[in-house]
GUVODREN-211842 format. One record per residue (C-alpha): residue in three letters; x, y, z. Coordinates in steps of 0.02 Angstrom, whole numbers, plus 32768, in hexadecimal, padded with zeros to 4 digits. Last residue first. Example, Ala and Ser with C-alpha at 12.3 -4.5 7.8 and 13.67 -1.06 7.14 Angstrom:
<zakes>
ser82AC7FCB8165;ala82677F1F8186;
</zakes>
This chain:
<zakes>
unk07E2B8DADA82;unk0823B87ED9CE;unk07D7B7C4D9E4;unk076DB7CAD94C;unk07C7B745D8FC;unk0811B795D864;unk0833B814D8DE;unk0886B7B4D954;unk08EAB745D8DD;unk0950B7EAD888;unk0960B808D946;unk09C8B763D94F;unk0A0EB772D8B4;unk0A5FB813D8D5;unk0A7CB7EFD97F;unk0AF6B761D940;unk0B4CB7A8D8CB;unk0B78B843D942;unk0BBFB7E6D9D6;unk0C0FB85DDA4B;unk0BDBB90CDA0F;unk0B39B8CCD9E3;unk0B1FB87DDA6C;unk0B55B922DAE4;unk0AC6B988DA82;unk0A41B8F2DA8A;unk0A5AB8EFDB57;unk0A5BB9A3DB69;unk09ABB9BADAF2;unk0960B924DB4A;unk097FB966DBEF;unk0931BA00DBBD;unk08BFB9C5DB5E;unk086BB967DC00;unk0872B9FDDC6B;unk0806BA68DBF5;unk0798B9C2DBDF;unk0756B9AADC9D;unk06AFB98DDC8C;unk06BFB8CEDCD9;unk06CEB87CDC27;unk0746B8EEDBEF;unk07B1B8C9DC82;unk0792B807DC52;unk07C3B829DBAC;unk0863B894DBD1;unk0890B7F5DC46;unk087FB794DBBA;unk08F3B7F3DB37;unk096AB7FEDBB7;unk097AB749DBAA;unk09A3B75EDAFF;unk0A21B7EADB07;unk0A82B7A1DB9A;unk0AAFB6F0DB56;unk0B42B72BDAF3;unk0B81B786DB8D;unk0B60B705DC0B;unk0ABCB71BDC70;unk0AC1B773DD20;unk0A5BB806DD1D;unk09F0B7CBDCA5;unk09E1B703DCF8;unk09B0B768DDAE;unk094BB7D2DD60;unk08E6B73EDCFB;unk08C5B6EADD95;unk089DB782DDE9;unk081FB7B5DD65;unk07C3B6EBDD45;unk0744B713DDEC;unk0708B7B4DDA3;unk0705B783DCED;unk0694B6E3DD09;unk0634B6D6DC6C;unk0677B638DC4D;unk06EAB665DBB1;unk0748B6D4DC4F;unk073DB635DCCF;unk07ACB5C3DC39;unk0819B66CDC3E;unk0843B66CDCCB;unk0865B5C2DCE1;unk08E1B5B5DC53;unk092AB66CDC8C;unk0938B611DD3A;unk0992B56EDD0D;unk0A09B5D2DC89;unk0A32B641DD28;unk0A78B5C8DD7D;unk0A9DB601DE28;unk09F9B5B3DE79;unk0A29B4F4DE47;unk09BCB479DEA2;unk0928B4FBDEA3;unk0933B538DDFF;unk0947B487DDBD;unk089FB45ADE2C;unk084AB4EBDDE2;unk087EB4ABDD2A;unk082AB3FADD4C;unk078CB43BDD8E;unk0798B4B4DCFF;unk07B1B428DC89;unk0721B3C2DCF7;unk0694B444DCBB;unk06D5B446DC09;unk06AAB38ADBFF;unk0714B345DB6C;unk073FB356DAC7;unk07B7B3E0DAAB;unk07D7B420DB60;unk07D2B380DBB5;unk0858B33ADB36;unk08D3B3E0DB52;unk08A7B3CADC1E;unk08D1B310DC1B;unk0973B331DBC0;unk09A5B3C3DC2F;unk0967B346DCCF;unk09D7B2B9DC90;unk0A73B331DC93;unk0A56B363DD36;unk0A37B2B5DD89;unk0A17B2A0DE2A;unk09FEB345DE61;unk0972B355DDF1;unk0928B2ECDE7C;unk086DB308DE12;unk07B8B306DE70;unk072FB28CDE79;unk0767B241DF1D;unk07D0B1C9DF05;unk086DB247DEC9;unk085EB219DE09;unk08F2B24DDDAF;unk0930B1B0DD56;unk0877B168DD44;unk082EB21FDCFB;unk08BCB207DC8F;unk0890B170DC38;unk07E8B1A6DC2F;unk0812B239DBCD;unk087BB1CADB4B;unk07F7B162DB50;unk075EB1DADB31;unk07EEB222DA8B;unk07E3B175DA4C;unk0717B16FDA6C;unk071FB219D9E7;unk0770B1CED976;unk070EB124D974;unk0661B17DD979;unk06A5B1E5D8EF;unk06E5B156D864;unk06FBB1A5D7CE;unk078DB138D7A8;unk0805B1DCD798;unk07B9B1FCD84D;unk07E5B153D8A6;unk087CB182D866;unk089EB21AD8A8;unk084EB1C9D942;unk08D5B15CD955;unk096AB1CDD93E;unk0913B265D9AF;unk0902B1BEDA32;unk09C6B190DA23;unk09F8B249DA2F;unk09A5B259DAD3;unk09C7B1BADB21;unk0A76B1C1DAF3;unk0A8BB27ADB45;unk0A49B22ADBE1;unk0AB4B1A0DBFF;unk0A83B0FADBCB;unk0A0DB086DC48;unk095EB09CDBE4;unk09D5B0ABDB40;unk0A0EAFF4DB44;unk09A9AF69DB1E;unk0901AFCCDACA;unk096CB05ADA6F;unk09DDAFBCDA27;unk0928AF61D9EF;unk08E5AFF3D9A6;unk0977B025D93E;unk09AFAF75D90D;unk08EFAF5DD8C3;unk08E8B013D87C;unk096EB004D801;unk0915AFA3D77F;unk0867B010D787;unk08DBB0C2D78F;unk0934B063D6EF;unk0873B04AD699;unk0838B0D1D6B4;unk08A3B12FD65B;unk0891B0C6D5C8;unk07D3B0DED5D6;unk07F3B1A3D5F5;unk0862B1ADD558;unk0910B1CDD587;unk094DB286D595;unk093AB290D663;unk0988B1DED669;unk0A28B22CD6BD;unk09C1B26FD73F;unk09AEB1AAD767;unk0A66B190D772;unk0A7EB20ED7CF;unk0A13B1D2D85E;unk0A50B131D865;unk0AECB18AD870;unk0ABBB1E9D924;unk0A7FB149D950;unk0AFAB0D3D953;unk0B73B158D97F;unk0B27B163DA31;unk0B3AB0C5DA4C;unk0BE9B09AD9FD;unk0C0EB04FD95C;unk0C93AFBFD932;unk0C50AFBFD878;unk0BA3AF8CD82F;unk0B63B037D840;unk0C0BB07DD809;unk0BE0B022D75D;unk0B30B048D759;unk0B56B112D76B;unk0BEAB10DD6F3;unk0B6DB0CBD660;unk0AE8B140D6A1;unk0B4FB1CFD687;unk0B96B18ED5E9;unk0AD9B17BD5AC;unk0ACCB23DD5FD;unk0B51B283D594;unk0B14B243D4F7;unk0A6DB285D507;unk0ABBB335D524;unk0B12B323D4A3;unk0A88B2EED42A;unk0A19B36CD480;unk0A8EB411D463;unk0ADEB45BD500;unk0A5DB4CAD56D;unk0AB0B579D591;unk0AE7B564D622;unk0B14B4ADD631;unk0ACFB461D6C4;unk0A85B3A2D6A1;unk0AEAB363D60B;unk0B95B3C8D656;unk0B64B396D719;unk0B33B2E1D6F7;unk0BD2B2C8D691;unk0C40B309D6F7;unk0BF0B2ABD78D;unk0BEBB1FBD731;unk0CA3B20DD6F9;unk0CC8B227D7CD;unk0C6FB1AFD805;unk0CAEB11CD785;unk0D6FB166D7A7;unk0D39B140D85D;unk0CF9B098D84D;unk0D85B071D7D1;unk0DFDB08DD85C;unk0DA1B018D8D2;unk0D7CAF87D867;unk0E3BAF84D80A;unk0E42AF5FD763;unk0E19B004D704;unk0E81B05DD77A;unk0F0DAFDED738;unk0EE8B007D695;unk0F00B0B2D6BD;unk0FA0B099D708;unk0FD6B03CD66A;unk0F8EB0C1D60D;unk1007B144D65C;unk0F89B1DCD6B4;unk0F71B256D642;unk0EAEB22FD63C;unk0E93B224D6EF;unk0EBDB2E1D6F6;unk0E36B315D66D;unk0DB4B293D6D9;unk0DF3B2E6D760;unk0DD9B3ABD72C;unk0D30B36AD701;unk0D02B329D7A2;unk0D28B3C8D7FC;unk0CC2B3D8D887;unk0D46B3C9D90C;unk0CFFB332D93D;unk0D0DB2E7D8A0;unk0DBDB31DD87F;unk0DEBB2DDD928;unk0DA6B225D8F0;unk0E00B227D84B;unk0EA7B254D8AB;unk0E79B1C5D92C;unk0E65B140D8A3;unk0F01B180D851;unk0F6BB17CD8EA;unk0F33B0B2D8F7;unk0F67B090D85D;unk1008B0BAD864;unk104CB0D0D7AA;unk10D7B14CD7C4;unk1063B1D1D78B;unk0FF0B18CD81E;unk1077B1C3D88D;unk108EB27ED846;unk0FC5B2A4D858;unk0FD4B240D914;unk1059B2C1D93C;unk1016B35AD8F7;unk0F65B325D95B;unk0FCDB30ADA02;unk0F90B259DA39;unk1042B231DA82;unk1069B2D4DAA8;unk1071B2B4DB6D;unk0FDEB314DB78;unk0F76B2BFDAFB;unk0F9AB215DB39;unk0F63B22BDBE0;unk0EB8B297DB9B;unk0E97B1E7DB44;unk0EC2B184DBE4;unk0E5AB1E1DC4A;unk0DC0B202DBDA;unk0DAFB13CDBC5;unk0D89B0FFDC6C;unk0D46B199DCB5;unk0CB0B186DC15;unk0CB9B206DB83;unk0C24B27ADB6A;unk0C40B2ECDAD8;unk0CF4B328DA93;unk0D9BB2FADABF;unk0E37B36CDA70;unk0EFAB378DA43;unk0F7FB3E7DA4E;unk0F3CB48ADA02;unk0FC5B51DD9F6;unk0FA0B5ACDA66;unk1053B5BDDA8C;unk1043B56EDB34;unk100DB4D1DAE0;unk0F5DB4AADAE6;unk0EEBB420DB19;unk0E29B43FDAF8;unk0DA6B3E6DB3F;unk0CF9B3F1DAE7;unk0C45B3E9DB29;unk0C01B42ADACF;unk0C03B445DA09;unk0C5BB47AD969;unk0CFCB4D9D9CC;unk0D58B517D921;unk0DFDB54CD9A3;unk0DE3B5F9D968;unk0D27B5FFD971;unk0D09B5B1DA0F;unk0D9AB61FDA41;unk0D48B6B6DA2B;unk0CA4B686DA71;unk0D08B65DDB0D;unk0D3CB70CDB16;unk0CB4B756DAF8;unk0C4DB6F6DB6D;unk0BD7B66ADB2E;unk0C5BB5D6DB25;unk0C78B5FBDBD2;unk0D29B5A6DC09;unk0D4AB549DC87;unk0E0DB54CDC83;unk0E87B4D5DCCC;unk0F43B4EFDCC6;unk0FA6B450DC9D;unk0FECB3A7DD00;unk0FB5B3D3DDAB;unk0EF6B3C1DD65;unk0F0BB31BDD3F;unk0F20B2DCDE0B;unk0E72B341DE28;unk0E27B2E0DDA0;unk0E5FB241DDDD;unk0E38B250DE91;unk0D8EB28BDE6C;unk0D37B2EBDDEF;unk0D29B307DD35;unk0CD2B272DD0A;unk0C25B249DD56;unk0BE9B2E2DD97;unk0C4AB36ADD25;unk0C3DB2FEDC7C;unk0B8BB2D1DCA4;unk0B75B399DCB9;unk0BB9B3B7DC02;unk0B5BB328DBC3;unk0AD6B382DBEA;unk0AEDB41CDB87;unk0A7EB4AFDBB3;unk0AEBB4E6DC53;unk0B8DB4EEDBE0;unk0C29B4AEDBA9;unk0CE1B4E0DB75;unk0D64B48ADBE0;unk0E08B4C5DB9C;unk0E98B459DBE6;unk0F46B4CBDBDC;unk0FEDB48EDBD0;unk1077B4C1DC3A;unk1113B511DC37;unk10F4B567DCDE;unk1115B620DC9E;unk10D7B5F2DBF7;unk1031B59CDC33;unk1001B63ADCA5;unk1009B69BDC01;unk0F9BB624DBAB;unk0F1CB612DC52;unk0F04B6E8DC2A;unk0ED7B6C7DB6A;unk0E64B649DB95;unk0E00B69EDC0E;unk0D9DB643DCA6;unk0E38B5FADCFC;unk0E1CB56CDD7F;unk0E5EB549DE30;unk0DF6B5C4DE6F;unk0D56B587DE19;unk0D6DB4E1DE70;unk0D5AB45FDDD6;unk0CAFB405DDD0;unk0C4CB49ADD68;unk0C3DB53EDD58;unk0BAAB571DCF0;unk0B85B5A3DC39;unk0AEFB5DEDBD1;unk0AACB5C9DB47;unk0A43B609DAB5;unk09EFB598DA3E;unk0954B605D9F4;unk09C5B674D98A;unk0A62B63CD98D;unk0ABDB5AED9E3;unk0B53B58DD997;unk0B90B4FBD9AD;unk0B54B454D9BF;unk0B32B3E1DA56;unk0B98B348DA56;unk0B6BB2A0DA9C;
</zakes>
C-alpha cells in the first residue's frame, strides 16, 4: 500500500527513524549527495512517516537483518523526514506522491530508480539490486522499451504509475513503435501495467479536473476508465492492487444512472467479498485497510449501510485478533503497522474508549514517538481531560517535525486555554505560526483558513 501526499489541513504527519541506525544514516539529502560525490556512490533515500503503517511494516519485515546490512555498503543511506524542510523540498522535487518511497539517486541528484509501497523481501532486494546495478535505471528502461523490450515497457509504465504521472505514462507509451505496443498488449503482465496507467489517467482527468470537464467529455473518460479497470481486474493483478482498482472502477461510474451504478457494484461484489473472506484476514495491515475501504465503498453505493458498517467491524475484529495480548489489552509491538490501522478504524467506526486504550498502549510502547503522543493527547483533550492531555501535547509540540509543528502546537494551545492559561497559549501558537508561515506558506495559509471556517481558531 502507498499512503498519498501531500498531508494538508487534517492529514498532518510525523516521521520516525526506522530500522537503520541513526549513526549510519543521513537525514539531509543535500548533505548525503555531497558525501556520495566524494565516495562515488549512489544515494538511497527512505521517505517514511510514523502515520504510515506500511513504512513500519517495511522497517520491521524488510529493512533489517543481514541482507539489509549488506546492501548498505553499496550506497549512502538517507532516512528522510518528509515533514522536515529538506524532506518537503525533496518530495516536491522528486514528485513523491505517496509513502513509503525508496528512491535511488545518482551522486549528481538525478534519479536512478524507485520502489514504492510495501514490498516483500523476496521482491524488494532483487528489484533494488537491478536499480543499483543500473539494469533497471529509469532512463535505460525507456531506451530498452524503444528498442522493443516488453519487460522494460512494463517497468516504465509501472514507474509512471508510482510517480503519480499516469498521463505522462500514456503519452510515453504512445511514442513507442507500433510493434512494441502490439507486443505489450499481447503480454499479460505488460498489458496489466498499461491498463492501470490508462485507468488512472482517465479517472484523474474525469473526476479531478478543475474546473470540471463538460459532462459529455467526463462521461467518455469515465467509460474508458471502466473499460481499462475491467481489463486490469481480469489480468495477473496483485491482491492490494485488485481492491484499489475495483474501487476506481466504481468511482468511474459516477456519471451513470443510479440503477446502472448499482448493477456494476452488484456484479463485482461477489469476487470482492470472496477475496476478502479468503485472503484479507491474514494479509498485511495495508491490505486490510484498503480492502476494507474498497468493500465498504461498494456497500455504500448499494445503499446497504448495515453491511458497510459490518465490514468496518470485521476489520476491527481482525486488528483486535492480531494485537490482542490475551488479557483484554493490546500488544502493539507485535505489529506496529496493524496498530495504526486499528487506531484509524476504531477512531472512525469503533469504540472511542477502546481507541483511547489502544493509543495509550502505543504511547507506552513507543514513548519517543511524538505522533503517538499527539494523538493520545488530542483524544484526552476531546474527552475534556485537558490536564491529563497537557504533558503528552507538550512533548509532541517540543519534538514535532517542522511541517507538523503548527498543528501540534494548536492542540497544545487549546489545552492551555482550557486550563486558563491563554496568554501562554497565544504566545506559543503565535511563535509556531510565524515559523510555519516562513517554512510552509501555502500549507499554513490553508490550515489557517480551515481553522477559521471550522471555528478552530484560538
